[in-house]
N, C-alpha and C positions, 0 to 999 in steps of 0.2 A: 719377651713375648708373653702376651696375656694368656692366662689359663682360665678355661670355662668348663663348668660341669653342666651337662644336660640331664634332667630328670624327667623322663617321659616314657610311658608304657606302650605307646603306639610305635611299632617298629618303623613304619614308613616315615613318620614325622621325625622321629629321633635320628634316623639315618640321613634324611634330607638336611636337617639342621647341622649335623656333624660335618657333612661334606661341604656345606655352604660356609661354615665358620673356618674349617681347615683351609679351604681355598683362599680365604682372606687373611691368613696368617695367624690364626688363633690355635692354641693347643687345647684339645677337647678331650674330656673324659665323659662317660655316660653311666647312667643308672636307670633302672626301670621302676624304682619305688623309693619312697623316703627311707625305708629301712635299709635298702642297699646303699643309698647315698651316705647315710650316717656311719656306715662301716669304713668309709674312707678316712684314713688317718690325717690327710691333708685338707680336710673340708674347709678349714679356716683360711687356707692359703690360696683359694681360688679368687681370681679377680671378679668373677661373676658366676652365679648359679642361676640357670634358666630352668624353671620347673613348671610342669603342668599343674593346674589347680586340682583337678580330679585324678587321683592316683589310687591304685589298689592298696588297701591297708590304712593309709592315712593321707590327708590332703597335703598338697605342696606347701601350704602355709606353715606346716609343722617345722619346716626347715628354717624359718625366719629367726626363731629364738634358739636354734641349735647351732648357729654358725655366725661368725663375725663378717662373713663375706656378704655382699649385697645380693639380694634374691629378686630376680625378675619373674613374675608370675604370668604364665600363659593361660588365657581363659577365652570364653566365647562371648559374643554379644548377647546371647541368651542368658548369661549370668553376670551381667555388668555390675549388679549390686554386690555380688560376691567379690568382684574385682575391687570395688571401692572399699569394701571391708578389709581386703588384704593390704591396701595402702595404709589404713588406720592401724593395722597390726604391725606395720614396719617394713613392708615390701618396698624395694627401691622404686619399682614401677610395675606396670602390667601392660601386656600386649594382647590384643584381641585376635582370635583365630576365626577364619583363616586369614593369613597375612602373606605378603610377598617377600622376596629376598631383600629388596631395598629397605623396606620398613624394618625388618629384623636387624639388618646391618647398621642402619642409622641409630636404632635404639641401643644396640650393644655398644657401639663406638661412643655414643654420648655418655652412657653410664660409666664405662671404664675410664674415659677421660675425666669425667667429673669426680670420680672416686679415687683416682690415682694418688697414692700417698696418704689417703685419709680413710677413715672407716665410717661409712653411712652418715654423711653430713646432713645437717638439717636442711630441709627443702627451702630454697630461697623464697618461695612464694609466701611461706608462713611469716617470716620476719618482715618482709615488705608489706604484707597485708596488715600487720600490727601497726606499722608506722603510718601508712597512708590510706588504708581502707581498700586497696586494690587486692585482687584475689587471683591466684593462678601462678604456675611456674613453668609454662611451656617455653621453649627456647626463644621465641619472639618476644615474650613478655620479660624474660630475664634480660634480654638486651635493652628493653625499655627501662627496667629498674636500674641497670648499670649506668645508662645515660643520665637518668634522673639524678643519681648519686654524684655523678661527675659535674653536671651543669648546675645543680641547685645552689651550691655555695658561691657561684659566680654571679655576675650581673648581666650575663649574656642574654640576648633576646632568643626566645625559643619558639619554633614553629612546630605545632603538633598536627600531623596529618593522619586521617583515618576516616572510615565510613561513618555515616550518621549512626549514633547509638553505641559507639565503641568505648565511650568513657573519657573523652578528651578533657572535659572539665575536671574530672577526678585526677587526671595526670597533672593538670595545671595547679590544682590545690596541693598535690604532693610536692611539686617543685617549690611552691611558696612555703609549705610547712617545713621543708628541709633546708631552707635558706636562712640567712641572718635577718630576714624581714618577717619571720614567722609571727612576731608579736604585733606587726602592723596589719592594716587592712588589705584584703584582696577583693578587688571589685571586678565582678564578672559581667560582661556585656555581650548580648547576642545581637550582632550587627544586622542579622536578617529580620529581627523582630521590631526594629525601629524604622519608621518611615524615613525615606530619603530627605524629606524636608526638615526633619527634626534631628537627624543623626549628628550634625555638626554642633548644634546647641547642646545636645545631650553630652557629647564628649568633651567639648571645650568650655561650656558655660556661656553666659552672656551678661552684658551690662544693661542696666535699666534704660529703657527707651531705644534699645538697639533695633527693635522691630515691634510691630503692633502686638500688643499683649505682653510685652516684656515690662512688667510693672515694678520689678525689683531686680537687684543683682542676684545671679545664681551661679554657683560654682559647677563646673562640669565633672564628669565621672573620672577624667584623668586627674584632675586636681584633688578629687576625693580620695584617690589612691596614693596621694603623696606619701612617700616613705615606705610604701608597700608594693603590691603587684597589681597590674591591670591585665585582665584576661579578656582578649577580644576573640570571641567565638564566631565562626563563620565570617572571617575577615574578607573572604572572597566576595561577599555581598556588599562591601563598602563602596559607596559611590566614588567616582574619580575625584570629585572636588574635595571630599573628606580625606581621601588618600593623600592629597597634596599637603593638607594641614597636618596629617598624622606624620608624614615624612619629616617635616620641620621639627615636630616634637621629638622624634627619635634622634635627629641629628644634633639638635641644640639643647635638648633637655629643658625646653621652655614651651609655654603655651600662651596664646593670646585669646582672651574671651571675645566672642562676637560683639562688636561695637566698642571694644576697648582700644586705647591708643598705645599702651605699653604692654610688653610681655612680662611674664613672671616665670621664675625658675621652679621646676618640680623635680623630685627624685623618685622616679617610678620605674619599676622593672616590668618589661613588656613580655607577655606570653600570648601567642596567637594560635588559632586553630582553624582548620578548614577541611572539608571533604573534597574540595575541588583541586584540580591540577593548576596551581598558580603560575607555574612556568609556561604552560600552554596559553593560559589567559593573558599573560604578559606579552607573549609573542603575537597574540591576536589583538592586542591593544585594549583589552578589557580590564587589565590590572597594570598599575605602574611598575615598570621593570626595575626602577631604582628602589622603590619600596620593597619589592620582592626580595632583592638582594640584601636589603637592610634587615628584614625580619627573618631571613633564612640563615641565621648564624649557626644555630644548632637545631637540627630537624629530628623529631621523634616520630617514627612510623608505628601506628597502632594496628595490630592485626585484627581482621574481622573475627567475630566469634566462631564462625565455621572452621577457621584454621587454628583454633586453640586447643584441639584435642581434648584431653581429659580435664582441662580447665573448665569446660562447659558444665560438667556435672558438679564440680566443686562450687562453681558460681551459683548454679541452680539450688544446691542444698543450702548454701549460705542465705540466698534470697528467701528460700522457704522458711528457714528459721526466723529471719527478721520479720517476714510477713505474718507468721503465726503470732509472734510477740506483739506486733503493732496492732493486729486485729483482735487480740485477746482470745485466740483459738488455742486449743491444746496442741502439743507437738504432733506433727504429721510427717509422713515419709512417702516417697514415690514408689509406685508399684514397678515390678520388673519391666513391664511393657512401656511404662512412662519413661523409665530410664533409657530404654532403647530409643524411644521417640526423641527425647531430649538430645541424645548424643549423635543422632543421625540426621536430624532436621537441619536445613540450611541456615536458618535464622537470618533472613535478609534485613531485619530490623535490629540485629545484633543484641547487645545486652539490654537495651531498652525494651525490645520485644520480649525477650526472655523474662524480664522483670514483670512486665504486664501479664504475661501468660501465667506465671507463678501466682501472682496476686489474684487473678481471676479464679484460678483453680482452688486457692485457699478459701475464697469467699463461697464458692459453690460446693465445696466438699463437706459432707455430713459426717464422715468418719475420720479414721486416722490415716488411711491410705489413699493417695491421690491417683485416680485412674487416668489413663491416657486421654480419654475423651474430654476431661475437664480442662486440659490445656488449650483445646480448640485451635490447634495449629494445622496448617495445610500440609499433610504428609505427602501430597503429590510432588512436593519439592524435594523429597528425599531421593537420592540416587546412590548407586553402589560406589561411585567415585568418591562421594563424601565419606562413606564408611572406610574407604581405603586411604583417606587423608588428603585427597586432592579436591580442588575447588569444583563444585558440582555445576551442572547445567539443569534447568528445570526439565522434568519429564512430562512429555505430552502423550498421555496414554492413548488418546483418540487417533493421533497421527503416527503412532509407532508402527513401523513396518518390519515385522520380525523376519519376513522372507528375504530381506536384504542384509541380514546379519552376516558378518564375515565368519568363516569357519575358525575353529580354535587355532591359536598360534602354534606353529611347528617350531620346535627348538633347533632343528637343523643338526641334531646329533642322534645317536642311538637312543631309543626310548625304552631301554631296559628298565623295569620298575625299580631295580636296585641301583641304578646309576644316574646321578644328577636329577633325581626326582624332586621337583619343586612342590610346594604346598598347593599351588594351583593345579598342577598335574594330579596331585593326590585327590583333590576335590573332584576333578573330572573323572578320574579313574573309578573313584568310589561310587559316584552317581551312576555311571554307565554299568557298573558291575551289579549294583543292588537295586536299581529302580524297578526291575521286573518282580522282585520279591518283597519290596517295601513300599509303604505308602509315602506320600510327600511329607506327612507329619513325622513318620519314623526316620526318613532320610535326614530331615532337618535336625531332629534330636540327636542322631548319631554324629552329625557333623558339627553340632554345637552352635547352630545358627537358627534364626527365625525362618518361618516358611516364606516370608516376604524376601528375605535375603537369598534363600535358595532359589526362588523364582527369578530374581534379578540376575543371579549368577548364571542360571541356565540361559537367559537371554543374551548376556554378554559373551559367554563362551560358546554359544551356538549349540547347546545340548538340548535336543527336543525332548519334550515330556511324552513318554509312550503311554498310549491309552490303557495298556495292561496294568499300569501302576495306579491308575485313577480308580481304585477300588474304595470300598467303604472306609471312612475315616481319613481319607486323603484330602 
């Protein structure tokens, strides 16, 4: 049975976490400060230590170098930069407050499972990034890394699926670089960027005189990739006629140039990518079904940026460093508000949109700190569901009808504040108890969230803002 220590000075949060973890089979001890936690003789024998960042006497990060046990830091979205710093100091992970039961249980289970039998292993994102240039270590990306390592040494055809801008070409290059074809060429073709009338001649080449304007023999892109890898991006845009020729290439490992009489053998590893649902397209007759099954040998699913959690900030900081170097600018950093915007924005354009936003901000910034306004992103797309780790829906502020909000959820049990009190209950209880005596700014600071987050939680939980709280400074 896994043992966990909670280090938290807020009685309500500490008690709620303890009850939650004990109900799910964990043995839990607790402390209210770093000093009290360090008095435990078995500090190094815990499977996990969960500590608040801000504690009386010393910050929770003091525990990182005082124990061999992994340390999970709890912090708020208002101090995300501090959370990033804790990761650099050696914290196993961080979790933002307020959070719900499922989020905490998933994080705890993942950390304990990952670290069972080992002590604070290196994050997989770092080693993978060094090999292939990819960044991030969220569960979805770790699955991608694992599949790349398994499929790269083989000659199997790979289908990469993901939204536009998620980095499909980067994955294709990683597969090539980790294969035995690494010393050979990789030829990347965007099928959507080549006109239908030219796609076949571009892929397969042509003989002199095959059509008007064919004044000399020309090899195609498949032949140019002989011995290496051919990456067909947006294969769903390939015309049906070209699909038939591509199918023969896959089946027979041979091609025939347009206008040629004889075929020639080629040794090419095929990697395809698309943002479309090829199976549905095949059922609708817009993509050859036999070709779909030929290319769908190993499928890699790339997560959208909005579902990659803390990877978003790691990617943003890496892009910031690269852009500063490329543009000859001095080192820059994101302001706390910028960090909050980056981590809560939906990013419909994924990594490509993030890269463009960072580059634009670097160009426009005159100092060392990048302000939120320089990103020029539409924060109307931010939703509290995104903050809680679920896929968001755009917010329409003009059409929002707060009068139809559902009342706060009832747990169906006794609501004794000392019995089964969740963090969401704590949030609601705290706001209702203190909103008459505190401004909105003070409430947000006490809860460790931004005023925007406080407002959105009021809307979702159906907690009206009393006029008596709207005093000066609110």
